[in-house]
N, C-alpha and C positions, 0 to 999 in steps of 0.2 A: 504493500500500500504506500510505502514511502515514495515510490516512483510514479504513482498514478497521477497525482495532482501536478507534479512537474511536467510529466508527459502531456497532460491535457493543456497546460499553459503553453508549452512549446508548440503543440499542434494548432491551438487557436491563433497564436501569433503568426505562425506560418500561413495559416488560412487567410487571415486578414491581409497580410502583406501581399500574398499572391493574388488575392482578389483586387486589391488596389493597383498592383503592378500591371495586371491584365487590363483593367479599365483605363488606366492612364498610359498604357503602351510602353512600359519599361521593357528593356531587353531582358530576356529573349523574346518578348511579345511585341516589341516595337523599337522606337528610336531614342527612348529616354533612359537616363542612367543616374545612379547615385554619385557617379564619379564626376563631381564638379570641383571647381576651384583647384586646390593643390592635388586632388586626386587625378584630375585631368592633366594638370601641368607636370606633375612629378610621378605619382604613384603607379600609373599605368606603365610608364617606362621602367620603373623598378620591378614591377611584376614581370615584365618581359625579360628583364635580366635574370630574375629568379627562375623563370622557365628555362633560360639558357644554362643556368647553373645546374639544374637537375639533368639537363641534357649533356653535361660535362663539357660545354663549350665556353664556360666562364669560370672565374676564380672567386673564392670566398674570402680571400685575404687582400690581394693587391690587383689593380687592373689599370691599364692605360686608357680604358674607355671612360673613366671618370676624370674629367678635366684633363690635365696633362699627364695624369697618372696619380694614383693615390690608394690608400687603404680603404677598402670597401666594406670591411667587417662591421663598422658602426652603422652603415646604411642597412645591412642585413638585419642586425639585431634591433634596430629602432623601427624599421618599416615592415620587415618581412618575416619575422620569427614566429608568427601565429601558426599553430598546427593546422588550422583550416586552410592555410595557403597551399597545403599539399594538393588541394583540389585543382591547382593550376596544371597539374599533369594531364588533366583531361580536356584542356582548352588550348586552341591555337592562339597566336598573338592577335589575330584579327577579332577574336571573340573575348578579349579581356574585359570588355564592358559586361558581358554576360557573367563571366567569372566574378567580377567585382560585385555585381548585384546579388548574386547567390551567396557569396561570403558575407555580405552585409546583412541579409535577412537571416542567415544562420546565426550570426552574432547577436542580432536582436532577439531571436527566439531562445538562444542559450541564456540570455539575460533573464528571460521569463522563467526558464527551467530552473536555474540556480536560485532565483529568488523564491520560487514556490518551495523548493527543497529546503531552503533555509527557514522560511516561515513555519513550515510544518514541524521541523525538529526544534527550532529555538522556542516556539511557543507551545510545544508539546501537544499538538493537535487540538488546542483550545480555540483556534480560529475556525469558523465555518469554512468548509471546502470552497463554497462559491466565492467567499470573500478572499481567500488565498489566491484563487484563480484570477479574480478581478485585479487584485493588487499586483500580482506578478506580471500579468499581461500589461498593466499600466507601466510597470518598470521597464518592460521590454520596449514599449512604444512611447516612452517618455520623450519630451522635447530634446533632451540632451542627445539621445541616440539619433534622432532625426537630424539634428544639426551637425553632428559629428560623423554622419554617414560618409561625408567627404574626407574624413580622417579615420578611415576604417581601422587603423592599427591601434587607436585608443580604445576601441570598443572591447578589446580583450580584457582590459581592466574592469570594465563594467560587469561582464558576466563572471569574472573571477572574484569580485568583491564579496558577494554573498557566501561563497565558499570559504574565503578567508575569515569572514565573520562567524561562520559556523565553526571553524577551527578555534577561534577565540572563545566561543561558547564552550567547547570541549575543554579548553584550557581552564576556564573559570570553574567548571563543574568538577573536574577530577585531576587537574594539573597535567593533562596529556598535551604535549606540545607537537606531536608528530603531524597531525592534520594541519595545524596552522603553519608549521615550518614548510611543509611540502607545498601547500596551496600558495603560500607567499612566494616560494621559489618559482613555482610554475607561472604565477602571474608576472613576475619580473622577466622570466625567460620569454614569455609570449610577447611582451612589450615592456621593456625596462622602465620606460617613462611613466606609464600608468601604473606599473607594478610598484614602483617606489612611492608614488602618490598614495596608493592603497596602503602600503606599509606604514607610512607616516600617519595616516588616518587611523589605522588599526591600533597603533601604540597609544594615541591620544584617547581613542574610544575605549580602549582597555582600561585606562585609568578611571574614566567616568563610570563604566559599567561595573568594574570591580568594586568601586567605592559605594555607588548608589544602589546597585542591584544585588550584588553578591556579598557585600559587606567585608570584602577582603581583596586587596590588590596583590596579585601574585607577581611581585617584581622580578624574582629570579626567572620564572618561567617565561615571562614576556621578553626579558633580555635574551635568554637563551634561544627563544624562537626566532628573534630577529637575527642573532648571530648565525644560527644554523641556516636560516633562509639565505642570508647574504653569502655565507660560505659556500652553499651548494651551487650558487649561480656565479661563482668566481670565474669559471671557464668562459662565461660571456662578459661579465662585468669588467674584469681586468683588461682584456684586449680592447673592449669598447672604450673604456676610459683612456687607454693608451692612444687609441686612434683619435679621440676627441681632444687630447692634450695639446695638439697643434692647432686647434680651432676654437671650439666653443665650450671647452670644459671649465673655463673660469667662472667663479661665482660672482654675480653682479651685486656686490655688497652695497653699491651706491643706491640700490633700490630698497634697501632695508631702512625702515624708519618706524616710529611708533604712531604715525598719524592715522587718522580715520578718513575714509573717502566714500562719498556716495550717500544715498538715502536708504536705510534698511527697509523702510515701508514699501519700497519698490519690489521687494521680494514677494509680497502678497500679490502684487499684480502679475508677477512671474508664475503664480500658481494657476492662472487662467489659461485655457486652451488658446492656441493661435499666437501666443506671444513668443518672441525670439530674443536671444541674448544680444546685448550690446555692452559697450564699456560702461561700467557702473550699473549694469542692469542684467542680473543673472536670471535665467528662466528655469524654473524648477518643476514645471508641470509634469506630473507623474500619474495623472488620472484624477478625476474629481472625487472618487471614492476615498483616496488617500487624504485629500483635503478635508473631507467629511470626518474621517477618523481623527485627523489632527485637531480639528475644532472641537469635536466631542471630547477628546482627551482633556483639553484645558477647561471645558465646562464642567466635567463630571468628577475628575479626580481631585484629591485633596492631600494635604500633609506632605510627607517625604516624597511620594511619587510625583506630586505636582512640582515640588521644588527641583527635583532631578530633571523633570521635563523642561522646566524653564531654563535650567542651566544648559541643557542640550540645545534648545532653540537659540539661546544667547551665543553658544559656540557656533552654531550654524550661521548666524548673522555675522559674527566676527570673521568667519572664513572668507567673506566677500568684502568686508568693509574695514577691517583692521589690517594694516599693511604687514605686520610680522607673519600672520597666518596666510595672507595672500602670497607673500614671498615664499613661505614654506611649501604651500601646495602648488606653487609654480616651480618647484624644485630649484629654488634659489637663483632663478633667472628672471630677466626682464621679459615679460610677455607683451607683445605689441599687436597680436592678432588672435583670432579664435578665443575670445574672452571666456574666462572661467572654464578651463579645460577639465577642471575637477568638480564641476557642479553636480555630477552624478552622485557624489558623496552626500550632498545635502538632500538630494532626491531619495537616497537610501534612508537617511535619517527620518524623513517625513513618513515613509512607509513603516519604519521601525516604531515610531511613536504611535502611528495609526494601529499597528499590530498590537501594541500594549493595550489600547482601548478595546479593539475587537476581540482580544483573547479573554476579556472579562467585561463585556459591555454593561454599562449602568444606565439607569433611567435618566432622561435628560429633559429639560424644558426646551422644546423645539423653538419657541418664539425667539429666544435669545440667540441661540446658535444659528437660527435661520436668518436673523437680521444682520449679524455682525460682519460676516464675510461679504455678502452682496453689497452692504452699505459701503464698506471700504473700497470695493472695486468701483462702484459708481463715483465716489468722491475722488478717488485717484484718477479715474478716467477723465473727470472734469478738470482736475488740476494738472495732471501729467499724463496725457494720452499716449500710450505705447502700443495700443491694440485697437482694433476696430470695435465699434459699438455692437456689431453683429456677433463677433466672437465673445465679447464680454457678456452679452445677454445670453448667448448659448451656454456659456460656462456657468452662469448663475442659475439658469433653468435646470441644467443637469444636476447641479449641486443640490438644489431644493428637492428634486425628485429622489435623488439618492438618500438624502437625509431622511426622507419619509419612508422609503422602501428598501433600504440597504439590507434588511433581514429577509427580503423576498427575492430569491435568486431568479425567479421567472421574469421579474421586472428589472432587477438590478443589473444582471449581466448584459442584457441587450442595451440598456441605457449606457453602461460603461463602454461597451464596444462602439456604439454610435459616437460617443464623445471622443474616443481615441481615434476613430476613423476620421472624424472631422478635423482633429488636431493634425493627423498625418497629412491630410490634404492641404490644410492652411500653412503648416510649417514647411512641408516638403516642397512647395512651389518656390521657396526661396533658395533651395539647396540641391536642385537637380538640373541637369542639362539634357537637351535633345540634340545630341551630336554623334550618336553611335554609328550611323551610316557614314558620316564624314570621316570618322576615325578609321573605320574599316577600309575605306578607299585609300586614305593616306598611308596606312600600314602596308597595304598590298603594294602600292607604288614605291614606297621608300625601301622596302625589302628587295624589290626588284632592282632598284637603282644601285643599292649597295652591292648586290650580287654581281651586277654588270661591272661595277668598278673593280671589284676584287678579281674578276676574271681578266680584266684588262691589265692589272698590275698586282702581282703577288708579293711585292717587296714590303719593306718596313717604312711606314709613313703615317702622317696624321691627316685628318680631313676636317675642313671647316665648311660651313654653309651659311647662306644668307637668309634662308627661309625654313621655318620649322612648322610643326603642327601647332595649332592654337595661336597663330599670329594675330595680334590685335591690330587696330588701325595704326597707320603711320609706322608700320614695320616693327612694332614692339612685340616681344615674345619673352616668356620665361621658361619655355620648354628647352632646357639645356641638358637633358639627360638622354638624348637620342643616341649618343655613342653607346650607352649601356643597353638601350633597347634593341639596337640594330647591329651591334657587334663591330664597331670600328673605333680606332684611336682618335680621340677628339681633343678639342681645347676646352669645351664647355662643360659646366657642371652646376647643378643647383640641388644641394642637399643640406641637411642639418648637421653634417659632419665635414665641413670644409677644412682645408689647410690654409691657415692665414697667410703663410709665406707665398703660396701660390696665388691667392687673391690679390695680394699687393704687387707681385711681380707682373701679373697680367694687367693690372691697373696701370702700372708704370709704363708698359709698352703700348698702351693705347686702348685696352679693353676695360671700360669703366667698371670699377668695383661698385656693386649695388647692394647695399645692406651688408650683412655679415655672411651671406651664403652664396653669392654668385657674382660673376662678371658678365657684362653685356657683350656677348660674342655672336653677333649676327651679321657682321660685315668683315670681309677679309682686309687685313692691313698687311700688305705684301712683305715689307721688310721684317715685320714681327712674325708673320706666319712662316716666312722662309727660315728664320733662325730656329723655329720650333719644329721644323720638318713637316710643315703642311704642304703636301704635294698636290692635293686635289681640293677643289672647292665646288660644292653643289650650289649653284647660283641661279636665281630667277632674273638677274640683270647682268648684262655684259660689263666687265670691269677691265680697264686697261692694265696691262701687265700680266693678265691671265690669258691662256690660250684655250680656245674651245676644243675639246677632244673630238676628233673626226667621228662622224656617225653617232654622236652622243644622242641618246633618246631622252625626250622630255618626260619627267615623272614629277608629279605634284608641282608642275610649273618650273622645275629646275633642270638645268643641263649640267654636265660634268665639264669643269674647266681644270686645266693642269697649270700648276705653278712651276715654271721652268727654273725658278730661282731657289727651289726648296733645298735646304741643307740636309745632309744626313743627320741621323739622331746622335751620332758620335763621330768626332773627327779630331785630328791632331791640329793644334793651333799654337800661337806664340805664347799666350798667357791665359790663365784662367782665374787670376786674382782680380775680381771685379769690384773689390771693396771701394775703390776710388770712384766708381760710377755712381755718383749720388744723384738721386732723382730730385729735380728742381722744378716741378710743375710743368715740365715740357717733355712729353713722351718722345718727340722726334729727336731731340738732342740726347736724351737718355739712350735711345737705340743707337744713335751715332756713336756714343762713347763705348757701348758694348762691342760694336764691330771694331772700333779702333783698338780696343784692348785685346780682343781675340786675335786680330791679325797683325798687330804691331804697326799699323799704318794710320796716318792722319787723314782718314777718308771721311767723306760726308755722304752717307747713303741718302739721307734727306737733306735737301738744299732749300733754304728759306726763300719764299716768294714774297716780293713786295706787293702791297695792296693799297687801295685808296678807299677811305671811308666816304661814301657818297651821301649818306643820310643817317641821322641819329636823333632819337628822342628817348623818352623814358620806357618805351615798349619795343622799339625797333632800331636795329642797326643794319645798314646795308654796306657791303664791301664789294669793290670791283677788282677782279684779278685780270690782268691783261697779258697777252702773249704766253699763255700757259699751254702745256702739252704733256702727254704721257699720264702717268698715275699721279694724281694730285690729291692731297689730304688736308683737312683742316681740323682745328680744335678751338672752340671759343670758350675760354675759361671764365667762370664767374665764381665769386666768393661764396655764394649760397644758391640753393635751388630756387629757380624762378619760373618753372613750368614753361620752358622755352622750346622753340622748334627752329630748325634750320631748313630753309627752302632754297633749292637750286633748280630752276626751271620747274619741271613737274615732280621732282624728287623731294621728299620731305623726311627729315629725321627729327625725332624728339631728343632733346638734350636737357641737361640741368634739371632732371626730374626722375621719378621712379621709372625704371626700365629704359632710361634715356642713355644714349651713347655719349662717348667723349670724342674720340677721333672718328671722323667721317670721311667718306670717299666723295670726291668732287668730279663729276663728268666734265670733260674738256673738249667736246667736239668742235666748238666754234673758235677756240683760241681765246675767247673772252668770257668770263664767268661773273655772274652777279650772285653773291651769297647773302641771303636775307636771314638775319637772326631776330626773331620776334618772340616776345615774352608776354604771357598772360598777366604776370605780376609786374609791378613797376620795378625797374632795375635801379636800385639805389646804391649799388656798388660798381666799381670800375670793372669792365670786362676786358679780357686779354685775348684778342684773336691771334691764332697761329696758323700760318699756311705754308705748306712744304710740298716740294715735288720730289718724287722718288727718282734717283739716278740709277736707271736700270743697267747702264754699262758697268758701273762700279759694283753693283749688287751681283751681276752676272759673273764678273771676274772673281769675286770672293766666293761665290757659290761653287764655281769650278775648282778653285783652290781647295775648298773644303772637301769636295768630292774626290780630289786627287789624294787626299790624306784621310779618307773615311775608313772606318773599321769594316771588317767583313763579318757580318753576323752569321754565325753557325746555327744558333738557335735564338729566337726572340719570342718569348711568351710573357704572360703577365707576371709569373713568379720564377721564371728561369730564363736567363739570358747568357749566351756565350758568344764571344766575338774575339777576333784576332786583329792585330795591327802591328806593323813594323815601326820601331821608334829608336830614338837616341836618348841616352840617359839624360834626364832633366827635362825632356820635352813634355808638353802638357796635352792632356786629352780632355776635351770638352764633351759632355753629354747633356742632352736635354731630357734626361731621366731624373725625375724629382728625387731629392735626397729624402731618405726615410730610414729610421734606425732598424727596420726589419730586413734591410738588404745585407746579406753576408757576401763579401766579395773576396775572391782570390785571384791573384795574377801569377801565372807560371807555378801554381801550386802553393804559393805563399799568400797569407792574408794581406789584403790591400785595404788601406784606409782611404775612403773617399774624401775629397776636399769639398767643402760646401761652397758652391759657386752662386753668386748673386742672391745669397740667402735662400736658395731654393733647389738648385741643380747639383748633380754630382760631377766632379772632375777628378782626374788622376794624374800622377807623375809617372812617366814611362821609364822602362829600363832599356838597355841596349838590345837590339835585335827584335825577335818576335815576342810580342806580349799577348799571351792568351788569358783573357779575362773570363771568369765564370761568376755569375751573380745569381744567388738563390734567395728568395724572399721567405722569411719565417715570421709568421704573425707575432708581433711583440705581445708578451704577456700570456700567450695561450698555454704554454707548458706549465708555468707556475699556477695559472688559473685552474687547469685540470687537476693538478696535485691538490690544491686547496679544496676543490669541489669534492674529490674522492674522499679526502680526509674528513670533510664536514659530514658527508653521508655516513661514514663509518662511525664517527663520534655520536651522531644522532641515534644510530641504531644501538650503540653501546649504552648511551644515556637512557634511552627508552627501556632497554632491557633491565638496566639497573633499577629504574623506577618501578617496573613491573614486579621484579623480584622483591623489592623493598615493600611493596604494597601487600604482597601475599606471604611475607615472611612471618 
C-alpha cells in the first residue's frame, strides 16, 4: 500500500500533462516545447554532446569542442548527470525536443510520486488518501516546476527533496542516518547545484523539526549524515570544483549583507494561480488545497504547535527577503536571472504545514478563514497588481470551494485538477516555444555541412561561423555550444563553467567578453582566427580575406569558406614569452604585439586607417573611411554600455550592449565607407573609434613561416595528443592548446613542463634534434575523489553496523 498513492499521483500527473501537451501540440504531438530560453540556447547542444559521449565519440574530461578547449566535466555534472538522461539513447539529435519534453514531464511526475510517498510515511497514514493525492499532484505541477521546465537539471532537486526529508524523519525517529546520507548523495550526484541547496535546507529544517516536533536535536547524526553524503559524492565534487576553480568557483562575498529587501506580503499573492516569479516576487503556488491547509492550520491550532508554525513561516519569509538566507540558498553566488531558484523549498514547507493540519483536522469557523485570504488578494491586486483579475478571481473561487468541500474527494479532486490545469496553461505560455520544426531543419542541415567539411579536410583545425541556430535580430546569438553539439573544434562556448583566462584572452583579441560565461564569437577576425588555427568559416556573408570553397553547398544559409592564413595549432617560433604584450584597450595593437613577439619581427598585421568624423551628436557619430580595400575592421570603444549599433550600408551590428560585438568587419566594395555609430542612450562619455586594415601579405608570409616549422601530429584527440618536431636546443614551441593542470606531458620520454603563454596557452622549450611530445589528459581530482567516495561508503556501512549492533546488544 505504500506505493499505491505515489503511483496514483504519478499517473494522474502524467495524464494531465499528456492531455495538455496533446491539446497544445507539444512535441511529439506538435511544434511546441518546454525547451525555451537557456534550454534552447544551451541545453539542447549539451544533450547532443551527451548523446555523442554515450556513442564514444566525445570525452568526459577535456574537449577542444568547448571554446578553444577546456575541461568538460563540470558541464556534465551540472547539466547532464540526471539518471533520466539515459533516455537520450533512444533519441536522435533531431528529436531532442521530444526527449526534453519527456524528461521534463517525468521529473514533474516523480515530484508527485516522492511527495505522496513522503506524506504517507511522515504523517503515518493520518492524511486522507484523496488529500495526499491532491497535495502531491499540486507539488508536481506547482509554478516552480512550470517555470523551471526551461532549466530541467534543477528539477532533480525537486523530486529528491521529499526523499531527503523522509531520511530526516528516519533520523529523528531512530537515529538511522543511512537513508538521509544516501538520498542526499544521490541528489547532489543528479545535480550538485540543487542537491547542495537541498542539503542546506535539510540541516536548517532538522534543527527546527528536532526542537519543535521531536523535542531533541540529534546533532551528531545530522553532522555525520552531511559528512557521509559529501564524502560519497567526492568523485564528482572534487573534479567539478577543480574545473570551476579557473572560472566561477569564487564566493561572491560582496553580496553578503544583513539587509532586508522586498515586501513579504507579496508572497501571499504568489500563492494564487497564474502568477510568475520576478525579482523580489517569488511565486509559491502549489495548488489551492495546500493554501487551504495553510490557512486552516493558523486558524485552528494553538500553543506550541502554533508557535512552531509561525517560526517556520517566518523562516520561509526570510528565505526570500533577508539577504544572508538568500545568499545561502543561492549557494553563495550573485544570482542575476531565474529568480528564487530555491523557491520549491518554500512550496514544500506550505505542503508540510498543510499536512500537519490535514493529519488531524479540527473544526474551524469558515467565515474567518474564508475572508482573510481572498481579502488580501483583492487588496494586493488593487495596490500591487502582479496577476490578472481573471486569475485572481479563479484562485479565490477554487479556494472557497475547496474550503467547503476538501473532505469530499468527489468534488475536491476535480476542482484541484481544474485549478492546476488552469495554472499550467497560464504559466506555461510564458515559458514555452514553438520552434521544434525549425530546430529539426537546422540540425539536419548543420550535421550535413559539418560532415561535408570533414570529408573535405581530415586535418587538425578549428572552425568559426557567422550564423548559428536561434539568431536574434541584428545578428545577435548566444548559441555558442554548437562545437559540442556537432563535433568540431570551435572558438565559442557558453557554459556555467568557463575558464576566465580564456574569456579574457578572446576578449583581448577582439571577441567581446559578455558577462562571466561567454565571448561574442559570431564574426571571423582573420588575424585572430588565423593565430588560433581557424581554417574554415561557415558564413552567410562573403568576407574579404576568406576564400569560398569550390562547390560548397548552402546549409542553413551558410557556405564553407577557407582561411588560407590559418596557422597550425603548434609551430616553432622565436619566442613564447608574451608577458610584455599588455592589453591596452586596443585589440588590433595587442594582436600586432603577439605576432611581433612570436616571430621576432617588427611587423604590423593590422595597419591603422585614418578616418574623418563627419557628424556627431549625443546619439550619433558618423565616420568616413576613404581609399580602403581588403579586410577592414573597426572597434568603437565606449566607457559604458549605451545600447548602440553600428551600421554600414545594409549591414548592422549591435555593440556596447548585451550580446553586442566589439571588433566588427567592414565591407569595402566601393573604396569609401560610411560607418554610423548610433546609440539609444545619450552618450555622455568620450568614445574611441579604431579602424584597421589587415595586411594580408604580411599575414600570409608569417603563416607560411609557421607552416614550415609546424609539428607533425601523430595523434590528436581530446585527451591524447602526440606530435613530433625537429628543433634546436633553446628554440620555442608555441601551441594554441589551452594550459590546464590535467595535461601530463613528456618529451622524448622525459616529463616536460609546459610554459604558460599569454596567461592561457601552453608553450615548450625544445631540445636538439627530434622532439617527440606525448600529452595525456587526466581529470584533476578524480582519483582522490574516488578514494574518498569509496572510503565514505565503507565508513557509512561500518557506522550503521555499529549502531545496529549497539541497539540490539
